[in-house]
N, C-alpha and C positions, 0 to 999 in steps of 0.2 A: 480549527483552521479550515478554509475552503478546500473541499476535496478535489483532487485531480480527476479528470474524466478519462474513461477508457472507452474504446469503440465497442458498441454493442449492436445487437440485431433488433432491439425493440424499436417500435415506431412512435411517431408523434400522435398526440390527440388530434382529432379532426375538429373543425369549427362546430359541426353538428353535435359532437360529444360534449364540447365545452358549453354549448347552448343548453343541452340537457342538464348539465351540472347546475347552471344558474336557475333552471326551471324547478329543480327538485328542492332547492333550499330557499327559505324565506329570511335567512339570517344575513344581515348586511356584512357581518364579519366574514362569512364564507364568500360572499360576492366579491368583497375587496381582495381576499386572498386569491381567488380564481382570476380576477381581471388583472391584478398586478403580476401574478405569475405568468399569464399568457401574453401580456403586452410588454413585460420587462425582460423576460427570458433569463432570469437569474437562477442560481442554484438554491436548494432548500436551506443551506446553512446561512444564507443572507438574512433570514428572519431573526437570527440571533443578534443582529447588528442594528437593524433599522430603528431610527428615531425620526421624529417629525421634521427635524432640521435637515434630514437627508432628501426631502422632497422639495423641489423648486418649481412652482407652477408657472407656466407660460400662458398668459391670457390675452385675448383680443376683445377689449371691452369687458362685457360680462360673461363671455364664453371662453371655454378652455381651448387652447391650441395643443396642449399636452403638458408634460412635466419632465424634468430631469430627476433621476433617482440615483443617489450615491450608494454603491454596493461595498460592503465591508469597510465602513469608516474606520480609520486608524490602523488598518491592516496593510501590509505590503502588497497584498493582492487587490487592493481597492481600485475601483474604476467607476465610470459613469455609464448609465443606460438611460432609457426614456420610457414613459408610459403614455397610453392613449388618452384622448379627452374623455372617452367612456370610463376609463379607470379613474381619472381625476374626479369625475362627478360622483362615482361610488365612494371614493375616499372622502370627498366633501360631505356626503351624507353620513358617513361613518363618524366624521368629526362632529357633526351636529348631534348625533346620537350620544357621542362621548360626553358632550356638554350636558345633555339631558340626564345622563346617568351620574356624572360627577359634580355638575354644577358650574364647571369652568371648562374652557377649551383646553386641549392638550398643550403642554409647554414644549418648546423646541427639543429639549432633552428627554422627553417622555418617549417610551417605546411606541412605535407606529401602531402596532396592534396590541391591545391589552387582553390579558386573560380574564375570564368572567368567573373564575373559581375563587378569587381572593377579594376581600373587601377593600384592599389597597391596590394601587396601580402596580401590576406585575406584567412583565412581558409574556406574550404568547410566543413561546419559542418554537424551534423547528419541530420538536417532538409533538407539540400541541397542534401545529399546522398540519403535520403529516396525518395525525389521527382524524382531523376534520376532513381532509381530502380523501382519506381512505373510506370514510363513511359515505361521502357523496358519490364517489366512484362506484362503490358497491351498490348504492341505491339506483344507479342507472344501468347496472348489470355488466360493468366492465371489470369486475374483480372476482370472477368465479374461482372455485377451488382449482388448484393446479392439477393437471393430469399427471399420472404416474410417469416419472422420468423427467418432468419439466421442472426447472428451478426458477424460471422468471415468467412473469406475466407479459402479455403482448405489449402493453404500455406500462412504463414505469410511473409510479404515482406522481413524483415531482418532475422527473426528467422529461416526461411527455409534454409538459408545458414548454420547457426549454427547446425541445425539438420542434414544437409548433412555431415558436418564435423564430428559430433559425430558418425553417421552411418558408415562412411568410416573408421574411426579409429577402430571401433569395428570389421568391416569386415577384417581389416588388422591384427587383433589380437594384437593390441597395448596394453601394460600392462595397466590394469584398473586404477591404481593410477596415472600413467603417463598421461593417457588420461584425467582424471579428473583435474589434475594440469594444463594441456594445455588448459583447458576450463575455468580455473579460479574458479573451484568449491572448496569450503572449505571441506576438508575431514578429519579434525581433526588431521592432521599430521603437524609437524614443516616444514615450507617452507624452501627450500634449498637456500643458498646464491649463486647467479650465477653472474659471472663477464663477461667481454667482450672478452673472448677467446672461440673458438669453443669447446675446450676440457672441459671447465667448464660447458657447457650446456649438462648435463648428459642425458637429455631426447631426444636429437636429433637423436641418433640411433634408438630409438623407433619410432619417427616421420617418419624416413626414410622408415620404413616398409609400411607406409600409402601413400607415395608419388605417387606410381602408381594408387592408388585408388582415390586420390584427384586431380590428373591431369585431366583436362577437355578435352583438344584437343586429338582426336584420333591419329593424327600424332605424338604428343608429347608422348603419351603412347606407341606407336609403337617404337619410338626412345629409350624410357626407357627399353622396353622389349629387343630390339636388343643389347643395352648396357649391360644389365644383362646377356644375352646369351654369349656375347663376353667375359665378365669377368669370367663367369663360364667355358668357353672354355679355357681361359688363365690359370685358376686355375687347370683345369684338365691336361693341357699340362705341367704345372710346377710340378704337383704331379707325372706325368708320368716320367718326366726328373729325379726327385729325386729318384723314384723307380729304374730307369735304373742305376743311379749312385750307389745306394745301391747294386744292383745286380752285377754290375761290381766290386765293392769293395769286395763283398763276393766271387766272382770268383777268384779275386787276392789272397785273404786270403787262399782259397782252394788250389790254385796252390803253394803258398809258404809253406803251410802245407805238401803237397805231396813231395816237394823238401826237406823239413826239415826231413821228415820221411825216405826218401831215403838216405839222408846224414847220418842220425843217424844209419840206418841199415848197411851202408857200414862201418862205424867206428866200429860197434860192431863185424863185421866179421874180 
């Protein structure tokens, strides 16, 4: 069952630390785990539930806008969160690698991440995920031996991602109730019924505010910024064209009014 959270003094991972994690691993499985963890903000136990049908991609032509992700399917604690376009691309690459290994693409009911220890498709469960993250975090120097008297590390292996997610959504000024819902927190409100169409996921526009904050790669964030500037430029050009059209219409009306007044004056004479 999903575990309840208790208040603790440990901190979130920083973006720079997550970048280092991605740099020290060449394994696409590790990259998917890191990017889904950091952009989805779910708890470690969720890896025991994920299947491919739990991911609903949102696309704009050939590019990803993001995706919805169902947490704890079939459990009373289930809820929806989202992942970034960066995480979507990593997951798509993982899917292609899956086909290269197995010969076919994963089925909707297949586990989202499979273990490489078995010749048949078996889930990489939370224990396996934790072992992978532990190795990566040690490789970047974030898991030194505990000092005498200390029982916890500065950053918790899995919860550090969840705290990062929470921090970035706050920095992006995502609506508080939407943020809490995306983290699966019970806030005393009736949960919305959400279906498998993008327009039904009411919180996605709020999540989109946080995508630049949740994107890990500097190159990816630069692309997002350039895309945003391009869209803003297009909006300004469109507005300028509309203003020019309105001005031309007003000039036409003014000319017709002058002609009308001249004609009326001539008839009066």
